[in-house]
N, C-alpha and C positions, 0 to 999 in steps of 0.2 A: 796409539789411540785405538781402543777396541771398537770393532764394528762387525756386524754379521755380513761378511763379505759375500756370502752366497746370494743375498738379496741386494746388497749394495752395488754389485756389478751391473744389475739391471737399472738401478738409479743413475749410474754413470752413463749408461747408454742413452738415457733420456736427455741428458745434458749435451752429449755429442750430437744427437739428432737435432735438438733445438738449435744448437750453434750452426749446424750445417744447412738445415732445411727450414727451420722455423718451428715455433712451439706447436703450431697446429698439426704438424706431421708426426708427432710423437706416437700416437696410437697406431698410425699407419705403418711406421718403420720399426718400432721396437719389437724385440722378441717377446717381451711380457710387460703389460701395463695393467695389472689386475686391481687397480685402484681407481677411484673417481678423481676428477680433475684437481681438486684442491691439494691433494697429496703431491701431484706433479708440480703445481705452481710453487708450493712451499719449498720443495727440494731444489728446483731450478734457481729460485731467488737466493737461497742461503748458500748453495754450492757456488754460484757465481760470486757472491761476496767472499766466500772462503778462498777461492782461487785468486781473486784480486788481492786479498790481504796477503796470502802466501807469496804472490809475485812481488808485491810491494816490499815485503820483508826479505826478499831475495832468498827464499827458502826452497824454491822449486815448486812450481804449481802443479804437482801431481795429485790425482784424486784422493789418494790415501795419505797424503801429507797430514800429520797430526793437527796442524792449524786448520786445514780444510775440513777435516772430519769434525773438529770441535765446533766450527762455525755451522756446519750442517746440523749439528745437534742442538743448536741454540733454542729452537722452538720447543724442544722436548725437555731441555734443562729448565727453561722458564715454566713450562707446564708443571713439572715436578714441584717446583717451589711454590707456585700459585696454589696448587692443590693442598700443599702443606699449610699455607697461610689460611686458606678457606676452612680447612678442617679444624685447625687450632682455634681460629676466631669464632667459628659457628658451633663447634661441638666440644671444645675444650682441649687442654694440653695433652690429655691421654690420647685423643684422636690424632693430634699432630704427631705424637710419638709413635703411634701404631703405623702411621704412614712412613715415618722416617726409617722404621725397621722392616718395611715391606719389601721383600726381595724381588717381587714381580716388577716393582717400579725401577729398581736398579738394573735388573736383567733386561728390561725393555729399553732402557736408556743406553746400556752398553751395546745391545744388539742393533741399535739404530732402527727402531720400529716406531711407527706413527701413533701407537696406541696410547701413549701418555697424553698427547694432545686431545685425542678422542675422549679419554677419561675425564679430562678437565672440562671439555665442552658439555658432556653429559651431566656431570656433577653440577655445573653452573646452570644448565637448562632446568634441572630438577629444582635447584635453589630459587631461580627466578619464578618458576611456576608456583612454588610454595608462597612466594610474595605477591602472587596474582599479576605478575608482569608477563603475560602470555605471549606478547609479541617477541620479547627477548628470548623466552623459552623456545618458541618456534624457530627463531633465527639460529640459535646455538645448536639445536637439534638438526637443522638444515646443514650447518657447517660440518657437523659430525658426519652426516650422511655424505657430504661432498668429499669426505676423506675415505670413509668405508661405507660401502653401499648398504650393508645389513642394518645400519642405524636408521634407515627410512622408517622402521617400525616405531622408533621412539617418538615420532611426530604424532602417534596415535593418542598419547596421554594428554598433551596440551589441547589437541583437537576436541577430545571428549569433554575435557574440563570446560572449554569455551562453549561447546555445544550445550552442555547442561545449564550454563549460566546465561548465555546470550542468544541461544537458538542456532539451528543448523546452518542457516544462510550466513550469519556472521562468522561462524566457525569455519565454514568452507572458504569464505573470502580471505580470512586471515591465513588459512592454510596455503592458499594459492600465493598470496603476497609474500609471506614471511618464511615459507618452507619450500614450496615448489619453485618459485621464480629464482631464488638465489642459486639453486642447483642447476637450473637451466642456463642461467647467465654464465656461470662458471664453465658450463659444458659447450657453449656456443662455438668457440673456435674449433673444437673437435667435431661437433655435429655438422658444421658447415663444410669442413674439409673432407671428412670421411666417416659418415654416420655408421656405416656397416662395421668397420674395424673398431670404432669407439665402443659400440654396443657389444660387439663380440668379445673384445678383450677385457672390457670392464665388468661384464655381466656373465657371458657364457663360458669364459674360462673357468669360473668357479662352478658353473653348471656341469661341465664335463669332467672335472678333475675327480680323482678318487679321494675317499676320506683319509684323514691323517691325524697324527699326534694324539691328543687326548680326547678326541671325539668318540662317543659311543659307537658311531658308525664305522670307526676304524677297527673295532674289535674283530670283525670278520677278516680284515686284512692281516691282522696278527695271527689269526687261527690258521690261515693258509700260507703263513710265512712270506708275505709280500708277493705271492704269486697272483697278480691281478687277473690273469687269464682264468683262474679258478673261481672268480667271484661272479655272481649274477649281475646282469646289466643294471637292475634297479638300484644297486648299491650307490650309484652316483646321483640319483634323483629321489630316492625313496624318503629321504629326510624331510622333504617338502610337506608330505602329508601330515605327520604329527606336528610339524611346525605351524601349519595353517590351522589345524584343530586347536592348538594351544593359543594362538593369537585370536581365534574366533571366541573361545571361552573367555579370554581376558577382556576382549572388547565388550562382550555381554556384561561381564562383571563391572567394568568401568561405567557403562551406560546406566546400569541399575543402582550403582552405589550412591546413596544420598549423602554420604560423608566423604566424597571423593577428594575434596580439597584438603581434608585432614590426612588422607592416606597416600599422598603423592609419593613420598619417599618409598613406601612399600611397593607401589606399582612400578617405580623405576627399578627397584631391586628385582621384582618378578620378571619384568620384560628383559632386562639385561642378562639375568641368570638363565632365562629360557633361551636366549640367543646363544649363550655359551654351551648349554647342555644339548640343545637340539640340532645345532648346525653341524655340518659334516667335516669341517676343517679342524676345529679344536686346537688352534695354535696356542703355544705355551704363553705367548704374550697377551692372549685374550683376557686372562684373569685380571689384567690391569684395568679393564673396563669396569669390572665389578668392585675392585678393592676400595676405592674411595667411598662408594655407596655403602659397602659392607661395614666399613669403619664408622660411617655416620649412623648406620642402622644399630650397630653395637652400642654407640654412645647415647642413642635415644632410649634404649631399653634399660631395664633395671634388674638387679639381683642376679640370679643364676643364669637367666637367659642372656644377659649382657656379657657375662663371663664366657659363656659358650661361644657367642658370636665373635668376641675379641680373640678367643683361642682359634677359631676358624680363620679369622683374618690373618693370623700369624702362620697357622699350620698349612693352609692351602698353597701359599707361595713356596714354602719349603718342600712340600710334597711334589708339586708340579715342576718347580724350577731348580731343585737341587737333586732330589731322588730320581726323578724321571731322566734328566740328562746324564746323571751318574750311571744309571743302569744301561743307558742306550749309547748316546754320543761319546761320553767319556770312555766307556769300556771299549768301544770300537776304536777310539784314538789310541788307547794304550796298546792294543794288540795289533794295530795296523789293519783293522778290518774296514769293510765298506758299510755305508748306511744307505737306506733306500730313500731317495728324494721323490716324494709323491708328486710334487708340482711338475717335475720334469720326467717322471716315470723312468728313472734311471738310478743305478747304483753308483755312488761316488765314494772315493776314499775319505774316511773321516779325518785322517791326519792333514790332508790337503786343505779341507775346509777349516780345520782348527787353526792352522798356521796362517792361512789367509785372513782369518778373522781376528786372531789374537796376537799375531806376530811371533817372532822367534825369541823375544826377550821379555817373557812374562814368567811369574813364579811357577806356573803349572808346567812349564817346559822341563825344568829340573825334576819335578815330581814324576812326570810321565816317563822320563828317561830312567829314573830309578826303578819304577814299577816294571818297566820293560826288561830291565837287566836282572831282576830278581826272579828266579824260577817259580817260587811259591806265589808271589803276587801276580806274575804273568799267568799262571794257571788259574788263579781266582778270577782274574778279569777275562780270561778266555772263556771260562764257564759262564760269567755274566753276559758276555757277548753272545754266546750260543743260546742263552736263555732270554734274549731280548723280546721275542714274541710273548712269552709267558709273563715276564715282568711288566711289559707294556699293558697287557690285559688287566693285571692286578692294579696297577697305578691308575689306569683310566677309569676303572670301576669305582674305586674309592674316591677319586677326585670328583666324578660326576654325581655320585650318591651324596657327597657332602654338599654340593651346590643345590641338589634337589631338596635336601633338608632345609637349606636357607629359603628356597622358594616356598616350601610348606609352611615355615614359620611366618613369612611375610604374607602369604595368602590367608592364613588363619587370623592375622592381626587386622585384615581388611574386612572382617565380617561385619555385617550391619543388620 
């Protein structure tokens, strides 16, 4: 059973801490808990179920037992299927098909990332807001934020919609009840036990880390070939300034838009796209946040624009989740090279991460062995490995410029 073991090992540690000390101690004792509480609760619940089932079946209750990993992935398998059903029912069979061939969804599911669940919550939040069910829209955006902190900004859209319709005081009250209180309620065990570690690990870890992957802010990292000492200090926090400016401009546009209820999908496209382009992490799995909204966007438009957006919904996952890993992680695995893990500020052997994640009995193992043993292919992949900084810059630029193009289209369609 495939899983991104480099992240999964931290999730295992959460369960060990919860079993030994209690759930409230996770942020205090874990090496890394860079998520908000709902991620922790979901993992603990399904991992416990998986271990119990594996034990019941007498299969050996080890964390990487295929049965355990399968149970761990149930929330994300369900999310994938519910997104498909929503897209097919609401936007047509073509939208459903575009989701079924979307590589970002499968990559996220295989890699054991929470982003499929976030994508479902944001898609449903948008859908409920279009139906004027603001309370539900708030609540789903709150749950998305309780998984990944950056989604706190998605609460802005239902807030402004309600403000325009019912006044500021009503909107503020609903924001407190349906958005802020659920986040606080889920955080209480950790806030009561150790508020300092909870805030530090869930918020400031991301504040201090260097940019990575497909973020525009990671380009300087590639220019200096991962020599972080050569980077200026502001590289870790400078992204906040354009991000705040972007959110301020979007807020003004939301408040002034007399047709805001008609443009809700466009605003969700803009805000999620902006979060992907402007933040400093740029994880490969982040495209999953946008993919269902982008498919819905393509299905709502007509003619040449619709074809362009459908093409983008297919091409972006291929570009970021096939070409980028091929040039970087896969080439490093073939030649036995190291890759730089920004989260831990360390170089790690690519082969070790590959086999821990995918096992020794998958189709790629034979291919990698054949590529290693052939002098010509080895030379090609050695060249690709040495060119990782250059190819990373090229892929990152094209990826982000494409998403900026999507923002431009959505922004233009909200004109009033």
